[in-house]
C-alpha angles and dihedrals in degrees: 000000000000090000091050091048090050092050092051092047089051091050090047090051092049090048092050089048092051092049088050093051089048092053091049092050092050092048090052089051091047090050090050089050091053093047094044099092098031091053090048090054099046103029114003096179088062087075086078084068100036096051097054091044088054087047090058091054089047092050089049089051091050094049110096095001095111089234113162117201113240121235094261092052091051090050092052089047091051092051091049091048089051092050090051091049092050090047090054092048091050088068085079092071099019122125090235108022097183090055090050092053093044093053092045089056092051090048090053089061094043094048092046091051091046095050090048089053091048092051096044090052088081093054105042122093101252098204098070091038094054094044089053090047093050093047087050091051089053092049093042093053091047090051092048093050091046091048090052094048095046099038094247101318094159098042088045089068088062105033135043098205117099119269120253121182093223088070086078095054094097089055091050093046090049090051089053092050092050096041099080100049093043093049091048095058112122124220132320087056131175110276097241094043102114096040087053092050092052093045091052092048090051092051092047091050099043100039127076107248108116093184091063092050093047094040093051091053091048090043090057091049091052091047089052092051092048091048090052094046105032095166107034097027099075091048091052091047090050090052094047092048091049090048093051090055096041095050096036095117090054098048116029097047092051094059090081092059091066112087092198091053093046092049091049090048093050089050092048098050136347092235097045097081090048088054090054091051090050089053091049092053091044090054092054090052092047090054090059092058106017098155107041102018126215096290133274113306091003093126091092090056103042112137110261093011094113092051112112124244090187132343108306093005118104124188091240116013105193095305140007096255086234122096094204094051092045092054090052095043097050105026103024126214092326094058093041093054091049090052092046089052092049094050092044089051091054091057091048090048088061088060093049098044095090093227123152113279095251095048093045090053091048092048089050090050090049089051090049089051090051091051091049091050092047090054092051109035144029132013112282090228097050105126092218092051093044090050091048093052094045094049092044088054090051092052093048091051090050089049088050090055091054090048091050091050091051091051090050090050092052089053092054120131108272109251094016106119092186098060101069092044093049090050090049093051104037104023088228121140109254116250117267117243118257 
């Protein structure tokens, strides 16, 4: 009897330790959700540290939980593994093989952290996570507006380089990506939800990032189409997204050949016409190595890329500012097709997620906005941008869990007081009446 009692006490102690560890991991993830937007405002490159640290907490949450990755998750992981393998192999013919291998190693860490976050989203308690996110959006929007008004007074305490408002573009764009899914959450909602939505809209409108403004409008249009066509819409969106990536060398580089488009780009934004010329140059280089590409992270060393079009404007400054073209340029048709399959799979996953119709449409619009942003800004391998996309995915999946719970609670058995509570705690669909 004493041995049995000791065994039970040991099991109880292990269970208590496991619950304590779970609470710690979820607190770390909630803290990361709160810090996400403020860090993007003040020091966007620090997301390359925040996201992997959150990924470690997520991996710890997954360990020992009994979680089994669904088929869609395994397919996405396989595509990412194939992309990493191809990137490593590209070092054989890359301009700078050591740089290719170094980046590939860093991407292994980022992808592992991102996949851990995506998996842990199904395990964490969504309420505290979303409350922390909405509070962080409020703080981040306030910081961004303060930074703009004071010329970077806060970031100036940390950095010696001069403040430029465009440094906050990544924060504004991320707020736009998160805005649609957060606003689409059904009741019960996080307490600071609507103040956070209003603050995010104010930041997007008042700050300078034209990609966020344009992307939000297009994201709303995509969400509307997906809401109107809940079954066929995601499949059409998946096909369009894959086609954009697959045909990128035939489309984006040709924009610079149109005088009307170049004039409109110049009138819209001083850097827009330069962006089109970068894409034109990138298209020419893709045509030289269309199958294998120039090697992972070779964009910064492409022959002729450092030559100047005009003072301060190079033909290819570090990367093409277009994810589809960068995949083609560095990894050729093989890498581009893997990227196209991955993006298409994400749109199809929205359809299979089982979310309420309004939230699924909003999540699809958010994904469309992210694709538009990736094809207009940043280098696809930038650690801060990769970390931003992965952590934003985690937060959208957490919001999806909250939306699914609310849907399950609304389907509860009339008069059964246990069903809504059960759905709120476990996320399980309440039993149907017999």
